[in-house]
Structures are given as C-alpha cells and as structure tokens.
C-alpha positions in Angstrom: -54.5 -19.4 9.6 -51.6 -17.1 8.9 -49.5 -14.9 11.2 -50.5 -11.2 10.6 -48.7 -8.8 12.9 -48.9 -5.9 10.5 -45.1 -5.6 10.3 -43.1 -7.1 7.3 -40.5 -8.5 9.7 -42.9 -9.2 12.6 -43.1 -12.3 14.6 -45.6 -13.9 17.0 -44.7 -15.4 20.4 -46.0 -18.9 21.1 -46.7 -19.3 24.8 -47.1 -22.3 27.1 -50.5 -21.1 28.3 -53.0 -18.4 27.2 -51.7 -15.1 28.4 -48.7 -12.8 28.4 -47.8 -14.0 31.9 -46.9 -17.4 30.3 -43.5 -18.4 29.1 -42.9 -17.7 25.4 -40.9 -20.7 24.0 -41.2 -20.3 20.2 -41.6 -17.6 17.6 -43.5 -17.7 14.3 -42.6 -15.2 11.6 -44.9 -12.9 9.8 -46.8 -14.5 7.0 -46.2 -18.1 8.1 -49.1 -20.5 7.9 -50.1 -22.1 11.3 -52.8 -24.5 12.4 -55.2 -24.0 15.3 -57.7 -26.4 16.7 -60.6 -24.0 17.4 -60.0 -23.9 21.2 -59.8 -20.4 22.6 -59.4 -18.9 26.0 -60.0 -15.3 27.2 -57.2 -13.8 29.3 -57.8 -11.5 32.3 -57.0 -8.5 30.0 -59.7 -9.5 27.6 -57.4 -10.8 24.9 -58.5 -14.0 23.1 -55.9 -16.7 22.8 -56.0 -19.5 20.2 -54.6 -23.0 20.8 -51.9 -23.6 18.1 -51.3 -27.2 17.0 -48.7 -26.6 14.2 -45.8 -25.8 13.9 -45.8 -26.4 17.7 -48.3 -27.0 20.5 -48.9 -23.7 22.3 -51.0 -20.5 22.6 -51.0 -17.3 20.5 -52.9 -14.0 20.7 -55.7 -14.5 18.2 -55.7 -10.8 17.1 -52.4 -11.6 15.2 -53.9 -14.4 13.1 -55.8 -14.0 9.8 -57.2 -16.3 7.1 -54.7 -17.6 4.7 -54.5 -15.4 1.6 -54.7 -17.4 -1.7 
C-alpha cells in the first residue's frame, strides 16, 4: 500500500490504536510505501482503520491508503 493523502507534502499519522482518540506516535509521508496485515477495525465515527506492520506497528485511517502505483 501507499500513503495517499491527496496533498503533495501530506503525511499520515500512525496511532497506537484504531481511532483519533489514540496517541499518534509516528508520521508517514505522502507517497511512502507501507505494509498492512489485512486486519481492520471500524471506529465509533465509522472510519475504517488498517493495522500497519511496516515501517512501524500501529494503526492508520484506511481512506488515506491506496494501491502502490507501478
């Protein structure tokens, strides 16, 4: 997967658990390739969070991920 925020200088917060109420401890820049393990959680606000395994172990909002462009 790839970080796709829609902003050339965008970044995605990696959180300790699935949801904005969780501590953000790492940032992944726009266009960076990441790995997820297929585990997802739906937050109270309806957002889907994906479990990230690389570059760090944490959770990201799935709407900011897209397939890697060749």
